[in-house]
C-alpha positions as CSV (number, residue, x, y, z in Angstrom):
1,M,-63.9,-169.3,-153.5
2,S,-60.6,-169.7,-155.8
3,Q,-57.8,-172.5,-155.1
4,R,-54.7,-171.3,-154.2
5,Y,-51.3,-173.3,-153.3
6,D,-50.2,-173.8,-150.0
7,P,-46.2,-173.1,-149.7
8,I,-46.1,-174.8,-146.4
9,G,-48.2,-177.9,-146.9
10,G,-47.5,-178.5,-150.6
11,R,-51.0,-178.7,-151.9
12,T,-53.8,-176.3,-153.2
13,A,-56.6,-175.1,-150.8
14,E,-59.7,-173.1,-151.2
15,S,-59.1,-169.6,-150.2
16,S,-61.5,-167.6,-148.3
17,N,-60.3,-164.1,-149.6
18,P,-63.7,-162.6,-150.6
19,F,-61.8,-160.2,-152.8
20,E,-60.0,-162.8,-155.1
21,D,-62.7,-163.8,-157.5
22,S,-65.3,-161.1,-157.2
23,E,-65.9,-159.0,-160.1
24,A,-64.5,-155.7,-160.2
25,I,-67.6,-153.5,-158.9
26,E,-68.7,-150.8,-161.4
27,P,-69.0,-147.2,-159.8
28,D,-71.9,-145.1,-160.2
29,Q,-71.0,-142.7,-162.8
30,G,-73.4,-140.4,-161.2
31,G,-72.4,-140.8,-157.9
32,V,-68.9,-139.0,-158.8
33,S,-68.7,-135.5,-158.8
34,G,-66.1,-133.5,-160.9
35,G,-64.9,-134.5,-164.4
36,G,-62.8,-137.3,-165.5
37,D,-62.5,-140.9,-165.5
38,A,-64.2,-142.4,-162.4
39,D,-61.8,-145.3,-162.3
40,E,-58.9,-143.3,-162.2
41,D,-60.1,-140.9,-159.7
42,V,-61.9,-143.5,-157.3
43,F,-59.9,-146.9,-157.7
44,D,-56.6,-145.8,-158.4
45,I,-54.8,-148.7,-155.8
46,E,-51.4,-149.4,-155.6
47,P,-51.4,-153.2,-156.8
48,D,-48.3,-154.1,-154.7
49,I,-49.6,-153.3,-151.3
50,P,-50.5,-156.6,-149.3
51,M,-54.0,-156.8,-147.6
52,A,-54.2,-158.7,-144.5
53,V,-57.2,-161.0,-144.8
54,P,-58.0,-163.4,-142.3
55,E,-58.4,-167.1,-143.3
56,T,-60.3,-170.1,-141.9
57,N,-59.2,-173.4,-141.1
58,G,-62.5,-175.1,-142.3
59,N,-64.3,-175.3,-139.2
60,G,-64.8,-171.6,-139.0
61,N,-62.2,-170.8,-136.3
62,G,-60.0,-168.2,-137.5
63,K,-55.9,-168.7,-137.8
64,S,-53.0,-166.7,-138.3
65,S,-51.8,-166.2,-141.9
66,E,-48.8,-168.1,-143.6
67,R,-46.9,-164.7,-143.2
68,E,-47.5,-164.9,-139.2
69,S,-47.0,-168.7,-138.4
70,I,-43.6,-168.5,-139.5
71,V,-42.4,-165.7,-137.0
72,P,-41.1,-167.8,-134.1
73,D,-42.5,-167.7,-130.6
74,V,-39.7,-166.2,-128.6
75,A,-40.3,-164.8,-125.1
76,V,-39.1,-161.5,-124.6
77,G,-38.1,-159.7,-121.5
78,G,-37.2,-161.0,-118.0
79,G,-33.4,-161.3,-118.5
80,G,-33.8,-164.8,-118.7
81,G,-32.9,-165.5,-122.2
82,A,-34.8,-166.4,-125.3
83,Y,-36.1,-169.7,-124.5
84,K,-36.7,-169.5,-120.7
85,N,-40.2,-169.8,-120.9
86,K,-40.4,-172.9,-123.3
87,S,-40.6,-176.5,-122.5
88,Y,-37.9,-178.7,-123.1
89,E,-39.5,-182.0,-124.1
90,G,-38.5,-184.8,-126.0
91,G,-36.3,-187.3,-123.5
92,L,-32.6,-188.1,-123.4
93,F,-32.3,-188.8,-127.2
94,S,-33.8,-185.2,-128.4
95,T,-31.7,-182.4,-128.8
96,N,-34.3,-179.9,-127.8
97,Y,-34.2,-181.8,-124.0
98,Y,-30.2,-180.6,-123.9
99,R,-31.1,-176.9,-124.8
100,Q,-32.2,-176.0,-121.0
101,F,-28.6,-176.9,-120.2
102,F,-27.0,-174.2,-122.6
103,D,-30.1,-171.5,-122.1
104,L,-28.3,-168.6,-120.8
105,N,-27.8,-164.9,-121.6
106,T,-24.6,-162.7,-121.1
107,A,-25.7,-161.5,-117.8
108,E,-26.5,-164.9,-116.4
109,F,-22.8,-165.7,-117.2
110,F,-20.9,-163.3,-115.8
111,T,-23.4,-163.6,-112.7
112,N,-22.0,-167.3,-112.4
113,C,-18.6,-166.4,-112.9
114,Y,-18.9,-163.6,-109.8
115,K,-20.3,-166.3,-107.9
116,S,-17.1,-168.6,-108.4
117,I,-14.7,-165.8,-108.2
118,N,-15.8,-165.4,-104.4
119,P,-14.6,-168.8,-103.4
120,F,-16.4,-168.3,-100.0
121,N,-19.7,-168.0,-101.8
122,Q,-22.3,-170.7,-101.2
123,L,-25.3,-171.7,-102.8
124,Q,-28.8,-170.0,-102.1
125,D,-31.8,-171.8,-101.6
126,S,-33.4,-170.7,-104.6
127,E,-30.5,-172.4,-106.8
128,L,-30.8,-175.9,-105.3
129,N,-33.4,-177.0,-108.0
130,E,-31.8,-175.3,-110.8
131,V,-30.7,-176.8,-113.8
132,G,-26.9,-176.5,-114.3
133,D,-25.5,-174.3,-116.8
134,L,-23.5,-176.5,-119.0
135,Y,-22.3,-173.9,-121.3
136,G,-20.1,-171.7,-119.3
137,A,-18.8,-174.8,-117.5
138,I,-17.7,-176.6,-120.9
139,W,-16.4,-173.1,-122.5
140,I,-14.4,-172.1,-119.6
141,T,-12.7,-175.4,-119.2
142,G,-12.1,-175.3,-122.9
143,T,-10.5,-171.7,-122.7
144,L,-8.2,-173.1,-119.6
145,I,-7.2,-176.0,-122.2
146,V,-6.2,-173.5,-125.1
147,L,-4.6,-171.1,-122.5
148,L,-2.4,-174.2,-120.5
149,F,-1.4,-175.5,-123.8
150,F,-0.4,-172.3,-125.4
151,S,1.5,-170.6,-122.1
152,N,3.4,-174.1,-121.6
153,S,4.5,-174.0,-125.2
154,L,5.4,-170.4,-125.2
155,S,7.4,-170.4,-121.9
156,N,9.1,-173.7,-123.5
157,L,9.9,-171.9,-126.4
158,I,11.3,-168.5,-125.0
159,M,13.3,-171.0,-122.6
160,E,14.9,-172.9,-125.5
161,W,15.5,-169.7,-127.3
162,L,17.4,-168.0,-124.5
163,N,19.5,-171.3,-124.4
164,H,20.1,-171.3,-128.1
165,K,18.5,-174.5,-128.4
166,D,16.8,-176.2,-131.8
167,T,12.8,-176.8,-131.4
168,N,12.2,-177.9,-135.0
169,N,11.8,-181.2,-134.4
170,K,9.6,-180.8,-131.1
171,N,6.0,-181.8,-131.0
172,Y,3.8,-179.8,-128.6
173,F,0.2,-181.3,-129.6
174,N,0.4,-184.3,-127.3
175,L,0.3,-182.1,-124.5
176,L,-3.0,-180.6,-125.9
177,V,-4.5,-183.8,-126.3
178,F,-3.3,-185.0,-122.6
179,S,-5.0,-181.7,-121.2
180,I,-8.1,-182.3,-122.8
181,N,-8.6,-185.4,-121.4
182,L,-7.3,-184.5,-118.2
183,L,-9.3,-181.3,-117.6
184,Y,-12.6,-182.7,-119.3
185,G,-12.1,-186.0,-117.4
186,Y,-12.2,-184.4,-114.0
187,L,-15.0,-182.0,-115.2
188,F,-17.4,-184.8,-115.8
189,I,-16.1,-188.0,-114.1
190,I,-15.9,-186.7,-110.5
191,P,-19.5,-185.0,-110.7
192,L,-20.4,-188.3,-112.1
193,L,-19.7,-190.6,-109.2
194,L,-20.6,-188.2,-106.5
195,Y,-23.8,-188.1,-108.0
196,V,-24.1,-191.9,-108.4
197,L,-22.5,-192.3,-104.7
198,L,-25.2,-190.2,-103.3
199,R,-28.3,-191.5,-105.3
200,F,-27.6,-194.7,-105.6
201,Y,-25.7,-196.0,-102.4
202,F,-26.6,-193.5,-99.8
203,K,-30.0,-193.4,-101.9
204,L,-30.5,-189.5,-100.4
205,S,-33.9,-188.1,-101.9
206,F,-32.5,-184.6,-101.7
207,I,-29.3,-183.8,-103.9
208,L,-28.1,-181.5,-106.5
209,P,-28.8,-182.3,-110.2
210,L,-25.8,-183.8,-111.8
211,S,-25.8,-180.8,-114.4
212,K,-25.4,-178.1,-111.5
213,I,-22.4,-180.4,-110.1
214,I,-20.7,-180.3,-113.2
215,S,-21.5,-176.3,-113.4
216,I,-19.5,-176.0,-110.1
217,Y,-16.9,-178.0,-111.1
218,G,-16.3,-176.1,-114.3
219,Y,-16.9,-172.5,-113.2
220,S,-14.4,-173.1,-110.4
221,N,-11.4,-173.5,-113.4
222,I,-11.9,-169.9,-113.7
223,W,-9.2,-169.4,-111.2
224,W,-6.6,-171.7,-113.0
225,I,-6.9,-169.0,-116.0
226,P,-4.7,-166.6,-114.4
227,A,-2.1,-169.1,-113.3
228,A,-2.0,-170.2,-116.9
229,F,-1.1,-166.6,-118.3
230,L,1.5,-165.7,-115.6
231,S,3.1,-169.2,-116.2
232,I,4.7,-167.9,-119.3
233,V,7.2,-166.1,-117.2
234,R,8.5,-169.4,-116.3
235,G,10.5,-169.2,-119.6
236,I,12.3,-166.1,-118.7
237,L,13.5,-167.6,-115.2
238,S,15.3,-170.6,-117.4
239,N,18.3,-169.8,-115.9
240,H,17.2,-169.0,-112.1
241,Q,15.9,-172.6,-111.3
242,I,15.2,-171.6,-107.6
243,L,13.0,-168.7,-108.5
244,K,11.2,-170.7,-111.4
245,R,10.4,-173.4,-108.8
246,I,8.8,-170.8,-106.6
247,L,6.7,-169.1,-109.1
248,E,5.4,-172.8,-110.4
249,W,4.3,-173.5,-106.8
250,C,2.9,-170.3,-106.3
251,L,0.7,-170.6,-109.7
252,I,-0.3,-174.2,-108.5
253,G,-1.4,-173.4,-105.0
254,F,-3.2,-170.3,-106.4
255,G,-5.1,-172.1,-109.0
256,G,-5.6,-175.4,-106.9
257,I,-6.6,-173.9,-103.5
258,L,-8.7,-171.1,-104.7
259,S,-10.7,-173.6,-107.2
260,G,-11.1,-175.9,-104.6
261,L,-12.3,-173.7,-102.0
262,S,-14.9,-172.6,-104.4
263,I,-15.9,-176.1,-105.2
264,F,-16.1,-177.2,-101.5
265,T,-17.8,-174.4,-99.9
266,K,-20.8,-174.9,-102.2
267,L,-20.8,-178.6,-101.9
268,F,-20.1,-179.1,-98.3
269,S,-23.5,-177.1,-97.1
270,I,-25.5,-179.3,-99.7
271,L,-24.1,-182.7,-98.6
272,Q,-24.9,-181.5,-95.0
273,Q,-28.4,-180.7,-95.8
274,S,-28.7,-183.9,-97.8
275,F,-27.9,-186.2,-94.9
276,S,-29.8,-184.3,-92.7
277,T,-32.9,-184.0,-94.4
278,G,-32.8,-186.9,-96.9
279,S,-31.4,-189.8,-95.4
280,S,-32.3,-192.4,-92.8
281,I,-28.7,-192.8,-91.8
282,G,-29.3,-190.8,-88.2
283,P,-26.2,-189.6,-86.1
284,E,-23.7,-190.8,-88.6
285,S,-24.8,-188.5,-91.3
286,L,-22.3,-185.9,-90.5
287,K,-19.7,-188.7,-90.5
288,Y,-20.4,-189.5,-94.1
289,T,-20.3,-185.7,-94.8
290,Y,-16.7,-185.5,-93.9
291,L,-15.7,-188.6,-95.5
292,I,-17.1,-187.8,-99.1
293,S,-15.9,-184.3,-98.7
294,G,-12.4,-185.7,-97.7
295,F,-12.9,-187.7,-101.0
296,L,-13.5,-184.8,-103.0
297,G,-10.4,-183.2,-101.4
298,L,-8.1,-186.1,-102.3
299,C,-9.4,-185.8,-105.9
300,H,-8.8,-182.4,-106.4
301,I,-5.3,-182.7,-104.8
302,G,-4.9,-185.4,-107.3
303,F,-6.1,-183.3,-110.2
304,T,-3.8,-180.4,-108.8
305,I,-0.5,-182.4,-108.9
306,A,-1.6,-183.9,-112.2
307,V,-1.8,-179.9,-113.5
308,K,1.9,-179.3,-112.1
309,V,3.5,-182.6,-113.7
310,S,1.6,-181.9,-116.8
311,F,2.2,-178.2,-117.4
312,F,4.8,-177.0,-115.0
313,G,7.3,-179.5,-114.5
314,K,7.8,-182.5,-112.5
315,I,7.7,-182.3,-108.7
316,Q,11.2,-181.4,-107.1
């Protein structure tokens, strides 16, 4: 047994390699056929080839070598991401806990996008208890913020260039800050209000997880992306106010109506199910379902008007 240095633990440990300290065994010269040096014929071994030798942990139990211990334990296959089979322990103050909200692969991301593109697609029973995908919700909303800022700024630049106006002293970045507050505020505040209302006021036992509600709202913003791209055309129509206003309202209606349908077709049936199975309200459950849906509808109309005023001009 010899002493060796453990690079992970930073201390010396006894090595159980039976080949480290053993003296070289001299071969029986008479047992080697043919002439020449027996050491060269029989024991000519490459010195740089690593030999896999099992180690023990002191109790006689075998353990993997250091070379194997640094290989990450990653689940493979299944199409569910690299960490689908791992636990997310640690509580709210641990970063490991929040990995579950961002753990998806490309196929799952596009599947979620497809479900949101179809505004009449409802949640399946298997999705009711799923953890919401915050990765797609945050990045789709962030992409929309950049596109709205870029499209609105470019449209104004085209408009001022066609009208021969000087734009050197105009700052467009205030619009970027406002768009961040508006879109991310709507993404997080409205789902949080809905969750608190259902959980603590109505005390329903069956509701969607908060992350799932945020995911529904975030993926619905995908309908605003083509509206943001097409809004660049407004700059070309600067001298045609009627056509410009028609285009603006068409774009607002396109993004607002379809994103709203994507949200409410998923939430309305869940609200019905929540009040019918997880509430003691009784016959009034349907009334509360419509009241909450109406509240969410008013919030979405207010959000749509805010987008219109901020990025597509004042209401006229």
